[in-house]
N, C-alpha and C positions, 0 to 999 in steps of 0.2 A: 186455528186450524179447521175451523167451519167454512171461515171465507175461503178459506185455500181448496177444500172438500169441493164449493160451489164453483169457484174457479173453473177444476177437473171435470166436474158435469158436466158446466156450459161448454166446455169446449168439446169433451167428447158429443154433447149430443147437435153442434155446431157442426160438429166432423162425420156424422154419421146423416145430418139432413144436406150437408153440402155434397156428399159421395154418389145421394140418392140424388142428386140436380146433375151428377156427370160431371162434377168438378174434379178437374185435376189437384193432385197434393200440391202444387206449384202454385194454384190459384187462390189454398187455403192457407199456403205460407205469405203468398202475399198479403191476405188478408191480415195475418194477423200481425205483417210488420206496420198496417197503416194503422191498426189499433194500438200498436208500442207506440205510433208516434204521434198521438191522439193522447196519448195518454201522460208523454212526458211534456206536454205543454200546460199541464195541471203542477203550476209549479207556483210556490209560494211568495207573497208579500206581503212589505217590508212593515213591520208595527205601523209606524206610524204613517197617517194621511196628509203630513203637512209635506209638499215636496218643496219647500224650502229646508227643512228638517237633513236634508242630504244623505238621509238612510235610502240604501239601498240592499237588494238582496242580488249576488255574484254568483253564478254558477250554485244556487243555493246555501248561499250563508251570508246572513247580516251583516249588514257593514256602514256603518256611520263615517262621512268623508268630511274633514280630511283623517286620513289614518296614518298610520306609524308605518312603513312596508312592513315590517319584522310581521304585522297581525294576517298579513296579507299570506305571507312568508309561510306561516302555520300551517295552512293550509292546502300547501303546495306549489303556491306561485313561486317564479323564480323570476327577475329582470333577463332579458334578451343580453346574450355575454355581450355583445359590440355596442351597446345601448348604459354596461356598467361603466358609469364613468365616475370622478370625483366634482364634488360639485361646490362653489363657493358659499361663503355665509350669504345668505338669500338669493338665490342663484336656484333659476329652475329650468325643468328642461319643457318640452313642446310636443314630443311626441317618444316618451320610452314602451317599446312594448314586453309588455310581461307575459310571462307562459306559465302551461300548466297540463301538463302531458302536452295533447294536441291541440289545444286552446291557447288562444291568445287575444289581448284587448291591448289597445291603445290607453296610456296612464301621462299625466302631468304628475313631475316627483321637484320639490322643492328643499332646498336645506334650508331646517328653521335655526339650527344652531349659531356659534359664534366660531367653528370650526369647520377648515376644510373635511368634506365628509364623502365615502362613498353613495354611489347614488340609493344601494341597499341596507345604508345605515338613514336617511333620509323619510319624506312624510309626504304618500299620496294624496296630492291635493284635488285630483280631479279624474274620472273618466271618460272614453267615449267609445261608441260599439255603432260597428254597423252590421249591414249584412252580410259583407265577406267574414268578418270574425265570426258572427256565427251560423256560419256552414259545419261547421265541428262543432254541434249543439250548445252553445255556449250560451246563457241567459242569463241579461241584466235585465231588473225589474224596480220600476220605480214608485211610489208611495200608489196608493190605489188600483197596482197590477196595471199600469202601463209600461208597453215593454218594446220590440221590434215587432210588426204589425198589426199595433194596435192601431185602433181606425184616425181618424183628422178629427171626427164627431166624437171619439171615447176619450181625447186628448181634451176639448175641451171641456166637457161635463166633470172630468177629474181636476182642472185645475182654471177653469174659468178664460175669459178674455189674457190673451199674452201681455208681459211688458211693452213688447216690440215683436213686430213681426216681417219678416221677406216674403216674396214670391220673385221666383226666376221662374225660367220654361220648362225644367226639370223638377225643382222643389218645391214647397215653401217651410220654410223657417219661423218656429215660433221661439220668442226668446223669453224667459221668466227669468225676472233680474232682482236681486234686493240689491247688489251694487256689482260693479265694472267687478270684482272679485268673488261674487259668491251669485252665478249664474247655472240656470239649464238651459242649451238649445236642445230643440227638439225637431227632426229634419221630416217632411211629410212628400213622400214621391208623390209627384202631381196624377202617373199615371193609376198608380192603384189606388189613393188617399190613404196608405199605412206609414204606419211612422217606418224609417228608414235608416236613420239616424240617430243615436244618444248622445247628448256632450255634456258632463256635468263638471265645473271646476266650482272649489270653495277652496280660495288664499287666505279667505279672512277669521275661523274657527284655529283655535289652538287643537291639537288632535288627542290633548292630554285634560281638555277642559271637562272640567265635572259636574255634577251639581249636588255637590255635598251641601250647599246652603240652603236647598230645598229643606231639608229636613231640619232647617235648624230652628229653635225656635217653633214648633211648629204647634204648639198647643198656643203661643200667644197668635200665632196666623189663623189658627180657626174660632181663637174665642174673635176679633176682630173682624174678621168678613159675616160670625153670624150677628152681628150687633149695629151692619151697616144692612139700611133698609134702602130695599129698589124701589124707586117710585111706583106709583101708581099708576103716574098722566104727568104729562108733560109740565102743564099749569099755563099759568100768563102771567105768571109771575118770574122775568128776567132773574131777577136775585136770589132767588131760591136757588141755585146753581142746578136746577134738574136740565139735563140736557139729553135727545138722541142721538150718540152717535153709532155710527153703520147700523142703523136702525135698530139700537138695544138701548134701554132708556139707564142712567144714569146720576146721582148725584156726587160732582164732584166737590171732594176728592174720594175716590173709587179706591179702597183694599185693591191690588195688584191678583189679590187670591181670585176677586171676581170677573176681574179684567182676564185671567188665563181661563176659567171658565167660558168665556167667549172664543179663544182662540187664537188670546193673545200673548207672545212670549217673550224673552229678556233676549233679545239680539244684542247690545251691550252693555255692558252694568261697570260704572268704571272702579267701581268698590264694592266688597262684601257680604259689608254689613255697616249701619247709619247710624250714628250715635244718638243717646236717648233729646227726644226734643229740636230732633236738626235736621233739616233738610239738606239734600245728597242732588246734586244737578251733572248733568252731560247720560243719563239713560237712555238709550234708544229702543224703543219695544216694538214689535214688531206682529202685522196678522197679513198671512199672505205674504206679497211683497210689497205692502204699503208699512214704510217706516215712521216710526214719531217720536220725535226727540221729545223727551219732557223730563221732571224732576219726582222727588221718589221725598218725602216727610216721613219719620219716625214719630212718633205721636207715646210711645211707651217712654217709660221713666228708666229702663233699661237697652244699653246699643241690641241692636238685633240684628235679623238675612231681612234684604229689601225684600226680597219676598213678602215679607210679613209687613211691608209698608203701605202710605199712600201716595199713587200716583195721584198730582198735581194738580196737572195741566192738561187740556188735549187740544191741538188745529188740524183745520182745515182749511185747504184752499182746493186752487182748482192746478198747481203746479204739480209737485210730488207729494203732498199728504191729500191724496185724494178722497179718502175716507168720509162720507157725509156726514157733517153733523146739523143734528136743527135744535133752533133754540126755541122757545116759548113763544105762542104765537105764529111758528112759522117760516121763524128769518132762517133762512138758508146762505150758502154761497146759491149766488146767480139774483136772489133778493132784490129786489131793485130798492134804492135811495130811498124812495118817497114809502116802501112798506118799511123798513126800518124805522126813519122820522114818525110815521103812523101808528105802529106797534106802544113804541115807547116815548112816547109822546111827554106821560107823565113822569120819567124820571129825569134827576139829573145826569147833564151827559158832559164830556169835555171833547169836545171835537177840535182834528187834529189836520189843517190842510196844507197839505203836500201837493207839490206841481203834478205827479202823476195819479193822486188818490185823495181820499179823506176817510179819518176815522173817527171811530165815535166811540168812546169810551166809557162806561158803565160800572161803578164803582160801590161794593157795599164798603168795604175799611182797607184799611194799605193790604196791597197783592191779593185783594181778591178785587176782581174785574173781566170783564165779558170788551174784548175790542171788536170792531165792527170794521173789516175796510170794502174800502167803496171804491171802484175804479171809476176816474173821470173818466176815460174813455167809453166806458158800456155805461155808467150809471148803474152797475149793479155788483151785488158783493161777491166780492174774490177771495176775500180769506176773512177766518172766525178764529179767534183767541179766548179762551175761555182758563181763568186759573184762576185758584184758592189754594192758598198757606194758609193753614189753622193757626 
C-alpha cells in the first residue's frame, strides 16, 4: 500500500511539473508508455547459471528443456492447428508453431514413445525465437540473463568462447554445443551487435529425468567428502596423484561431491547405484561444454548412489577434452618430450613407440598409473591420462 501511495504521489508530482512546463496530456501519456516499456524489460532469469542446463524463462515461466508439451499447455500454450500432426516413434518436427494468445514461438517436437502420437502428446525438445516472434512482447531468457537484444560482449562474458562460430554479411552465429543433439545457437546482428535470434535444441535428456539419486545416502556423501583432503600444493611427486585440473588442485581419486562444487555435473549415468567395492564404467561428466568420459568407484561396504562415489580418472587432450591438466613439475599438454624425460628421470617408465606417438606410463601399482602421450610430429605432449583405482 505504501508503495502504491508513493507511486501515486510521484505521478502527481510529475504531472504538475510537466504541466508547468507546458507539456500536453499526450506528451505525458507518451512518457508513461515509454516507462511501462522499460519496466517490462525487467524480467526474471533462470535459476541456473549453466547454459547447458537448458533452463529458460519463457513468457515469465521457468522451464527445463526437453519438456512434455502438456507442461506448456498448462500455461496457455497450444499447437497451431496446421502443425497438430501425428508423429511416429522417434520422429521429430523442425518448425512447429506454438501459440499463446497473440504470442507465437517456433519449436522442435519429438515423439519419444513407442507408439504413434499426436504432437500435443509429445515432447518439446527445442525452441527458437527471433525478432519477429518478439514483436508481441514474447520474452525468452537464457541463464545469466541473455535474451534478444543482449550485446555480443554480454554473450561472450556470460558463456565464454563458443564451441564454433560462423560469420556472414548479416550476422554472426555462436554455437555452444555439448554434442550434436544438445546445442544452443545465438545469432548476433552485424549492424546492431545485438542478439537477434536464439535457437535451443536438447534431444539428449529425458523430460522425466529426476534427481532422486542426489538425495540418496546423503549422509554417506557428506562423510566421504569431509574425509577427502584437498592438496595444498602440486608437489614434485608424480605418483602422489596430485594434479591441477582446470586450475583446481585434486588428489585422484576424487569424490564426485568435490567436483560438483567446482561446476561439474553428471551428463550421462549408465547406473543409478554402484555396488559395494565396485567400479562402474561409462559415466560422462561435464563442465561447461567440455565432457569427460570417466569411471566411478564405490569404496563403501554397501551399494550407494553414484553421487557418493569416487571419480577415478582424468583426461586432457588437444582435441575434445581440452580442460588443462597440470602434473607435478609443470608437465601439461604442450610440454616437450625433453621436459617430460627430465622431470621424471628418476621414475621407472614403460615406453611405447607407435608410428604417430610415443607414450610414457608411470605406474604406482596395478590400475594406478599416469600416461603421457607425445606426438612424433611436434615432439610435444598432446594427451595426458590419470587413472587411480583403489
